[in-house]
C-alpha positions, 0 to 999 in steps of 0.5 A: 671570261677569265674569272667566273666572277667577271661573267656578266648576267645573262640579261646583260649579254642578251642586250649588250651595248657595243662601241665599235672602233676601227683600230682597237682590239680590246683584250682581256686584262687590258685597260682602254681609255676613251674620250667620248663625245658623239651623242650616240656614245654619250647615250651609251655611257649613260646606259652602261652606268645604269645597266651594269657597266658592261660595253662590248668593243668590236673591231670594225671591218675594213674598207667600209664593209656593211651588214645586211642592214647597212650598218658598219660591219664588225668582227664577231669575236670581240672584247667585253669591257667593264666601265671602271672610270667615268668623268663628265667634263664641263663641255659634255664629253666623257673620259672613260676607261674600260677594263677587258674582262674576257671575250664574247661572240656575236649571236645577232644584232638587235633592232635599233631602239637607241642611238647606239647599237646593241647585240645578243652575245655569248661569253667565250670560255678561257680554259687553261693553257695545257701545252707546257712545252710550247709555252716554254718555247714562247717564254724563251722567244720572249727572252730573246726579243727582250734582249733585242728590244731596246727601250721595250726590253724591260716591259717585255721581260715583265711579261715573264713574271705574269703567273697566269699563262692566259694573261701572258698570251693576251699581254704579248698580243698587246705588244704585237704591233710594237714588235712588228714595227721593231721588225721592220713592218712598213706602216706607210699605208693605212692597209699596212697599219691595219695589218697590225690590228688584224694580228691582234684580232686573229689572236683574240679570236683563236678558238683555243689557248693552244691555237693562240699560243701557236700563233704567237710562237709563229709570229715571234719566231718570224720576228726573231728571224727578221732580227737576225736571231735563229730559233730552233724549236726542235732543240728547245722542245727536246 
């Protein structure tokens, strides 16, 4: 978790309700709006309202992959959200917002006792970013991208004002699909669109902040090359 205060109680993680989604990665610090209408997830929302408001949002694996119990398979590292907004509509739907608190890792899926799925999970740590030289390189790359990004330039530049480098890395992860599209990523097929989400999942699941930092430096450097910029890491680091 990003802060000790946001770490849920052990009993919450022992039976965490999950809302698996096919094309969404819930990142720490992100707010995810959802329109809930399926009976199983309406029940999940009621459960969360009564049991601490925590919901896990794992990314479903592609191509209809299944668990040994024939349930849709999902990525083992996923975002933990807290219900921060709930509106019950006259037609029975719910409008909710989840705030990403941090990351959790699957331990095991529990037997079905409700319409929705529940898992046992463990909270993953979010240590500081210690590699300051590579972080400086990434900031330089973000500045270059902002100059090339047109309407997204101001939003990208605003990332540089984030005081916590961990939040900066997750915020840039949220931008990855837009940046890849700007660099000419083909989205004509569902598989190509899935690749954009997989980039976010890869960043989320990085074992350490330095691994995430290295991944983002590589992605932004490749994007700058595609956009005609040249980035000499050795010069910037010396």
